[in-house]
C-alpha positions, 0 to 999 in steps of 0.5 A, a space after each residue: 176555222 179549224 187546226 189540225 196538228 199532227 206529227 207528235 210520237 215518241 222518239 228517242 233523244 237525239 232524235 227528230 220530228 216534224 209537226 204539222 198544223 193543218 188549216 181551213 179557210 182562206 184567212 190561214 195565209 195572211 195570218 200568224 202561226 205560233 207553236 206552243 208546248 206544255 209538258 206535265 205539271 207546267 203551264 203552256 210555253 211558246 215555242 216559235 211564230 211565223 209571220 204571214 209573210 213567212 218571218 220567224 221567231 223563236 224561244 231563245 232556248 230552242 233556237 238552233 234546234 227547232 225550225 218553223 216554216 209554212 206552205 201556204 198552198 197547203 195551208 199547213 205550217 211545219 215545225 221541223 224539232 231535231 236534237 230533241 232532249 227528254 225536256 221536248 216532252 209534251 203536248 204541241 199546240 199550233 194557234 193561228 192569230 187572226 188580226 183584223 184592224 183593231 180585233 184579233 182572234 185566236 184559234 187553237 189546234 186540237 194539240 199533239 203528243 211528243 214523247 222524248 225518251 233517255 
C-alpha cells in the first residue's frame, strides 16, 4: 500500500487549503484514515480521522475549521482546512490504519508541507 499526500503550500492566515491523500490498493476503502501534523520542533499530533464508513473525528482544537472526508471510488481522503492560522504550519501526514482480526498495520504517506503566513 502506498499513500500520496498532496495539496500543501503557502497560504495567508485566514485562507484555506484542501489536502488529499491518495492510496493504492483495495484495502483503503474499508479502513480508517487519519491526518497528523508536525510543526517544527514539535511532536507529531493527531488532526482528524475518518472511519471506513465515513464517520469523522477531530482534535478538539480544530473542530469547526477542519473537515475530513473520503471518496472511496477514488481511494482518496481529503482534509479541508479553513480559517488557517500560523500555528497550523507544519508537515501534514496521512495514515491508513488497517485492521485484520487482532492485528493491525499502519501505512504513512510522505507528508505535505503547509505554511501559513501571518
